[in-house]
N, CA, C and O atoms as CSV, one atom per row, in Angstrom:
chain,resi,resn,atom,element,x,y,z
A,1,MET,N,N,128.359,55.760,97.819
A,1,MET,CA,C,128.757,57.058,97.183
A,1,MET,C,C,127.727,57.936,97.915
A,1,MET,O,O,126.541,57.623,98.013
A,2,THR,N,N,128.260,59.044,98.416
A,2,THR,CA,C,127.427,60.082,99.127
A,2,THR,C,C,127.340,61.293,98.228
A,2,THR,O,O,128.189,61.577,97.383
A,3,LEU,N,N,126.166,62.032,98.497
A,3,LEU,CA,C,126.082,63.267,97.624
A,3,LEU,C,C,127.270,64.227,97.803
A,3,LEU,O,O,127.675,64.842,96.817
A,4,ALA,N,N,127.857,64.395,99.014
A,4,ALA,CA,C,129.004,65.209,99.104
A,4,ALA,C,C,130.113,64.778,98.170
A,4,ALA,O,O,130.695,65.626,97.493
A,5,TRP,N,N,130.430,63.502,98.105
A,5,TRP,CA,C,131.412,62.954,97.416
A,5,TRP,C,C,131.184,63.202,95.887
A,5,TRP,O,O,132.161,63.412,95.170
A,6,ILE,N,N,129.962,63.183,95.391
A,6,ILE,CA,C,129.625,63.287,93.989
A,6,ILE,C,C,129.788,64.854,93.785
A,6,ILE,O,O,130.249,65.196,92.696
A,7,LEU,N,N,129.507,65.723,94.587
A,7,LEU,CA,C,129.542,67.144,94.431
A,7,LEU,C,C,131.065,67.485,94.472
A,7,LEU,O,O,131.478,68.316,93.664
A,8,VAL,N,N,131.867,66.945,95.291
A,8,VAL,CA,C,133.424,67.209,95.278
A,8,VAL,C,C,133.988,66.779,93.954
A,8,VAL,O,O,134.865,67.431,93.388
A,9,THR,N,N,133.502,65.730,93.492
A,9,THR,CA,C,134.184,65.005,92.217
A,9,THR,C,C,133.681,65.928,91.177
A,9,THR,O,O,134.485,66.217,90.291
A,10,LEU,N,N,132.495,66.442,91.123
A,10,LEU,CA,C,132.048,67.271,89.998
A,10,LEU,C,C,132.829,68.607,89.981
A,10,LEU,O,O,133.160,69.139,88.921
A,11,ARG,N,N,133.092,69.094,91.117
A,11,ARG,CA,C,133.762,70.349,91.234
A,11,ARG,C,C,135.340,70.118,90.745
A,11,ARG,O,O,135.928,70.985,90.099
A,12,GLN,N,N,135.883,69.016,91.075
A,12,GLN,CA,C,137.183,68.787,90.609
A,12,GLN,C,C,137.384,68.613,89.053
A,12,GLN,O,O,138.406,68.950,88.456
A,13,ILE,N,N,136.231,68.020,88.460
A,13,ILE,CA,C,136.068,67.923,87.075
A,13,ILE,C,C,136.018,69.366,86.493
A,13,ILE,O,O,136.773,69.750,85.600
A,14,GLU,N,N,135.222,69.999,86.983
A,14,GLU,CA,C,134.905,71.379,86.496
A,14,GLU,C,C,136.275,72.371,86.471
A,14,GLU,O,O,136.627,73.133,85.570
A,15,SER,N,N,136.885,72.119,87.686
A,15,SER,CA,C,138.182,72.936,87.913
A,15,SER,C,C,139.211,72.381,86.811
A,15,SER,O,O,139.833,73.251,86.201
A,16,SER,N,N,139.422,71.276,86.538
A,16,SER,CA,C,140.269,70.723,85.682
A,16,SER,C,C,139.949,71.206,84.166
A,16,SER,O,O,140.878,71.468,83.403
A,17,MET,N,N,138.664,71.305,83.787
A,17,MET,CA,C,138.211,71.700,82.558
A,17,MET,C,C,138.524,73.113,82.400
A,17,MET,O,O,138.985,73.549,81.345
A,18,SER,N,N,138.286,73.847,83.425
A,18,SER,CA,C,138.659,75.281,83.394
A,18,SER,C,C,140.039,75.533,83.203
A,18,SER,O,O,140.399,76.436,82.447
A,19,VAL,N,N,140.939,74.741,83.887
A,19,VAL,CA,C,142.398,74.854,83.644
A,19,VAL,C,C,142.685,74.613,82.158
A,19,VAL,O,O,143.453,75.365,81.558
A,20,ALA,N,N,142.117,73.638,81.585
A,20,ALA,CA,C,142.492,73.180,80.178
A,20,ALA,C,C,141.973,74.309,79.166
A,20,ALA,O,O,142.661,74.582,78.183
A,21,VAL,N,N,140.891,74.893,79.381
A,21,VAL,CA,C,140.316,75.946,78.652
A,21,VAL,C,C,141.271,77.179,78.731
A,21,VAL,O,O,141.518,77.845,77.725
A,22,ALA,N,N,141.756,77.439,79.853
A,22,ALA,CA,C,142.630,78.566,80.134
A,22,ALA,C,C,143.876,78.358,79.464
A,22,ALA,O,O,144.461,79.274,78.886
A,23,SER,N,N,144.276,77.255,79.519
A,23,SER,CA,C,145.569,76.889,78.799
A,23,SER,C,C,145.581,77.005,77.448
A,23,SER,O,O,146.533,77.573,76.913
A,24,ARG,N,N,144.646,76.544,76.775
A,24,ARG,CA,C,144.454,76.772,75.313
A,24,ARG,C,C,144.348,78.252,74.995
A,24,ARG,O,O,144.993,78.718,74.056
A,25,ARG,N,N,143.564,78.999,75.738
A,25,ARG,CA,C,143.330,80.387,75.396
A,25,ARG,C,C,144.679,81.032,75.456
A,25,ARG,O,O,145.074,81.770,74.553
A,26,ASN,N,N,145.476,80.717,76.659
A,26,ASN,CA,C,146.747,81.360,76.847
A,26,ASN,C,C,147.832,81.031,75.671
A,26,ASN,O,O,148.731,81.801,75.329
A,27,SER,N,N,147.579,79.750,75.121
A,27,SER,CA,C,148.382,79.454,74.073
A,27,SER,C,C,148.059,80.149,72.738
A,27,SER,O,O,148.973,80.409,71.954
A,28,ILE,N,N,146.885,80.429,72.486
A,28,ILE,CA,C,146.425,81.306,71.226
A,28,ILE,C,C,147.005,82.735,71.652
A,28,ILE,O,O,147.689,83.376,70.854
A,29,LEU,N,N,146.722,83.201,72.890
A,29,LEU,CA,C,147.213,84.635,73.029
A,29,LEU,C,C,148.613,84.764,72.989
A,29,LEU,O,O,149.044,85.902,72.805
A,30,GLN,N,N,149.465,83.785,73.129
A,30,GLN,CA,C,150.815,83.945,72.987
A,30,GLN,C,C,151.294,83.981,71.609
A,30,GLN,O,O,152.255,84.672,71.268
A,31,ILE,N,N,150.552,83.158,70.732
A,31,ILE,CA,C,150.795,83.286,69.362
A,31,ILE,C,C,150.573,84.653,68.813
A,31,ILE,O,O,151.353,85.250,68.071
A,32,ILE,N,N,149.336,85.118,69.288
A,32,ILE,CA,C,148.916,86.442,68.710
A,32,ILE,C,C,149.970,87.606,69.230
A,32,ILE,O,O,150.305,88.558,68.525
A,33,GLN,N,N,150.372,87.410,70.388
A,33,GLN,CA,C,151.411,88.434,70.859
A,33,GLN,C,C,152.590,88.401,70.123
A,33,GLN,O,O,153.201,89.456,69.954
A,34,LYS,N,N,153.085,87.162,69.573
A,34,LYS,CA,C,154.344,87.013,68.766
A,34,LYS,C,C,154.155,87.648,67.556
A,34,LYS,O,O,155.115,88.195,67.013
A,35,ASN,N,N,152.931,87.658,66.997
A,35,ASN,CA,C,152.569,88.206,65.672
A,35,ASN,C,C,151.672,89.410,65.766
A,35,ASN,O,O,150.513,89.369,65.353
A,36,LYS,N,N,152.217,90.506,66.319
A,36,LYS,CA,C,151.456,91.669,66.697
A,36,LYS,C,C,150.902,92.339,65.440
A,36,LYS,O,O,149.801,92.889,65.433
A,37,LYS,N,N,151.734,92.268,64.344
A,37,LYS,CA,C,151.248,92.926,63.040
A,37,LYS,C,C,150.253,92.150,62.246
A,37,LYS,O,O,149.717,92.631,61.247
A,38,LEU,N,N,149.978,90.816,62.739
A,38,LEU,CA,C,149.004,90.083,61.940
A,38,LEU,C,C,147.597,90.440,62.308
A,38,LEU,O,O,147.158,90.273,63.446
A,39,GLN,N,N,146.922,90.923,61.345
A,39,GLN,CA,C,145.549,91.313,61.480
A,39,GLN,C,C,144.445,90.360,61.233
A,39,GLN,O,O,143.369,90.414,61.829
A,40,GLU,N,N,144.766,89.441,60.285
A,40,GLU,CA,C,143.724,88.312,60.017
A,40,GLU,C,C,144.527,87.076,59.658
A,40,GLU,O,O,145.680,87.130,59.230
A,41,ILE,N,N,143.920,86.084,59.837
A,41,ILE,CA,C,144.464,84.773,59.661
A,41,ILE,C,C,143.670,84.222,58.500
A,41,ILE,O,O,142.445,84.136,58.586
A,42,HIS,N,N,144.354,83.830,57.369
A,42,HIS,CA,C,143.694,83.497,56.172
A,42,HIS,C,C,143.660,82.035,56.039
A,42,HIS,O,O,144.720,81.416,56.124
A,43,ILE,N,N,142.487,81.383,55.827
A,43,ILE,CA,C,142.243,80.068,55.655
A,43,ILE,C,C,141.485,79.841,54.327
A,43,ILE,O,O,140.511,80.541,54.051
A,44,PRO,N,N,141.889,78.951,53.575
A,44,PRO,CA,C,141.131,78.775,52.268
A,44,PRO,C,C,139.692,78.720,52.500
A,44,PRO,O,O,139.255,77.945,53.350
A,45,GLU,N,N,138.840,79.541,51.759
A,45,GLU,CA,C,137.455,79.631,51.788
A,45,GLU,C,C,136.873,80.315,53.032
A,45,GLU,O,O,135.659,80.504,53.095
A,46,THR,N,N,137.608,80.654,53.923
A,46,THR,CA,C,137.128,81.584,55.088
A,46,THR,C,C,138.236,82.349,55.478
A,46,THR,O,O,139.382,82.051,55.142
A,47,ARG,N,N,137.922,83.424,56.245
A,47,ARG,CA,C,138.789,84.303,57.072
A,47,ARG,C,C,138.285,84.389,58.435
A,47,ARG,O,O,137.073,84.422,58.648
A,48,LEU,N,N,139.133,84.426,59.354
A,48,LEU,CA,C,138.744,84.616,60.748
A,48,LEU,C,C,139.702,85.737,61.327
A,48,LEU,O,O,140.925,85.767,61.190
A,49,SER,N,N,138.929,86.637,61.988
A,49,SER,CA,C,139.709,87.777,62.849
A,49,SER,C,C,140.441,87.098,64.030
A,49,SER,O,O,140.101,85.997,64.463
A,50,ILE,N,N,141.338,87.733,64.460
A,50,ILE,CA,C,141.961,87.225,65.704
A,50,ILE,C,C,141.061,87.310,66.791
A,50,ILE,O,O,141.156,86.404,67.619
A,51,GLU,N,N,140.215,88.180,66.983
A,51,GLU,CA,C,139.261,88.092,67.976
A,51,GLU,C,C,138.316,86.964,67.955
A,51,GLU,O,O,137.947,86.475,69.022
A,52,ARG,N,N,137.862,86.477,66.743
A,52,ARG,CA,C,136.997,85.255,66.478
A,52,ARG,C,C,137.855,84.014,66.907
A,52,ARG,O,O,137.335,83.072,67.504
A,53,LEU,N,N,139.186,84.045,66.582
A,53,LEU,CA,C,139.956,82.925,66.832
A,53,LEU,C,C,140.168,82.807,68.326
A,53,LEU,O,O,140.270,81.664,68.771
A,54,VAL,N,N,140.246,83.802,69.139
A,54,VAL,CA,C,140.276,83.714,70.555
A,54,VAL,C,C,138.999,83.025,71.143
A,54,VAL,O,O,138.949,82.103,71.957
A,55,THR,N,N,137.958,83.713,70.517
A,55,THR,CA,C,136.486,83.112,70.857
A,55,THR,C,C,136.479,81.584,70.750
A,55,THR,O,O,136.002,80.848,71.614
A,56,LEU,N,N,137.043,81.179,69.628
A,56,LEU,CA,C,137.072,79.773,69.345
A,56,LEU,C,C,138.009,78.822,70.087
A,56,LEU,O,O,137.831,77.605,70.143
A,57,ALA,N,N,139.113,79.541,70.702
A,57,ALA,CA,C,140.161,78.841,71.233
A,57,ALA,C,C,139.858,77.842,72.250
A,57,ALA,O,O,140.528,76.810,72.273
A,58,PRO,N,N,138.738,78.072,73.259
A,58,PRO,CA,C,138.515,77.000,74.217
A,58,PRO,C,C,138.153,75.727,73.516
A,58,PRO,O,O,138.407,74.649,74.053
A,59,PHE,N,N,137.541,75.796,72.279
A,59,PHE,CA,C,136.904,74.577,71.670
A,59,PHE,C,C,137.870,73.757,70.659
A,59,PHE,O,O,137.577,72.676,70.148
A,60,LEU,N,N,139.121,74.501,70.460
A,60,LEU,CA,C,140.015,73.836,69.604
A,60,LEU,C,C,140.776,72.740,70.224
A,60,LEU,O,O,141.164,72.843,71.388
A,61,ASN,N,N,141.014,71.683,69.502
A,61,ASN,CA,C,141.728,70.575,70.157
A,61,ASN,C,C,143.264,70.766,69.847
A,61,ASN,O,O,143.718,70.629,68.711
A,62,THR,N,N,143.962,71.065,70.854
A,62,THR,CA,C,145.394,71.336,70.537
A,62,THR,C,C,146.289,70.229,70.048
A,62,THR,O,O,147.424,70.408,69.605
A,63,SER,N,N,145.663,69.040,70.171
A,63,SER,CA,C,146.467,68.088,69.493
A,63,SER,C,C,146.325,67.877,68.084
A,63,SER,O,O,147.077,67.174,67.408
A,64,GLU,N,N,145.234,68.577,67.628
A,64,GLU,CA,C,145.090,68.694,66.012
A,64,GLU,C,C,145.805,69.873,65.464
A,64,GLU,O,O,146.433,70.563,66.267
A,65,LYS,N,N,145.799,70.200,64.206
A,65,LYS,CA,C,146.355,71.355,63.730
A,65,LYS,C,C,145.634,72.511,64.199
A,65,LYS,O,O,144.403,72.512,64.174
A,66,LEU,N,N,146.320,73.535,64.641
A,66,LEU,CA,C,145.544,74.583,65.287
A,66,LEU,C,C,144.392,75.319,64.298
A,66,LEU,O,O,143.288,75.654,64.726
A,67,PHE,N,N,144.759,75.481,63.134
A,67,PHE,CA,C,143.868,76.104,62.180
A,67,PHE,C,C,143.272,75.191,61.178
A,67,PHE,O,O,143.178,75.577,60.013
A,68,SER,N,N,142.861,74.011,61.530
A,68,SER,CA,C,142.167,73.037,60.781
A,68,SER,C,C,140.965,73.468,60.104
A,68,SER,O,O,140.057,73.846,60.844
A,69,ARG,N,N,140.778,73.491,58.943
A,69,ARG,CA,C,139.611,74.090,58.263
A,69,ARG,C,C,138.397,73.324,58.710
A,69,ARG,O,O,137.351,73.906,58.997
A,70,SER,N,N,138.531,72.061,58.767
A,70,SER,CA,C,137.328,71.098,59.068
A,70,SER,C,C,136.840,71.401,60.536
A,70,SER,O,O,135.639,71.457,60.799
A,71,LYS,N,N,137.798,71.590,61.456
A,71,LYS,CA,C,137.458,72.122,62.736
A,71,LYS,C,C,136.685,73.351,62.758
A,71,LYS,O,O,135.630,73.434,63.387
A,72,ILE,N,N,137.175,74.294,62.098
A,72,ILE,CA,C,136.642,75.746,62.056
A,72,ILE,C,C,135.267,75.510,61.518
A,72,ILE,O,O,134.315,75.869,62.211
A,73,PHE,N,N,135.049,74.912,60.292
A,73,PHE,CA,C,133.747,74.814,59.739
A,73,PHE,C,C,132.755,74.059,60.682
A,73,PHE,O,O,131.599,74.474,60.767
A,74,GLU,N,N,133.174,72.933,61.414
A,74,GLU,CA,C,132.394,72.298,62.365
A,74,GLU,C,C,131.948,73.284,63.457
A,74,GLU,O,O,130.777,73.319,63.836
A,75,LEU,N,N,132.839,74.031,63.920
A,75,LEU,CA,C,132.452,74.925,65.096
A,75,LEU,C,C,131.483,76.142,64.595
A,75,LEU,O,O,130.748,76.712,65.401
A,76,ARG,N,N,131.527,76.497,63.245
A,76,ARG,CA,C,130.830,77.661,62.805
A,76,ARG,C,C,129.324,77.210,62.429
A,76,ARG,O,O,128.480,78.052,62.124
A,77,LYS,N,N,129.033,75.779,62.471
A,77,LYS,CA,C,127.749,75.311,62.156
A,77,LYS,C,C,126.912,75.712,63.229
A,77,LYS,O,O,125.714,75.431,63.216
């Protein structure tokens, strides 16, 4: 293994992570655009503004429920 190979591999990993984050953010933005009148998303025991949700979007696991309370609380710690 050469240093050049390691650097190329790291760049490929970083690139694929960026694509995944962008994809999740775009999914959230599409939901928001469909619900333009929506001002706040209500979750029991907490309220998140749309802006906060977009901020959290890269960290949400899309295979889980998007608005999972436990995930939101975990991220807010």
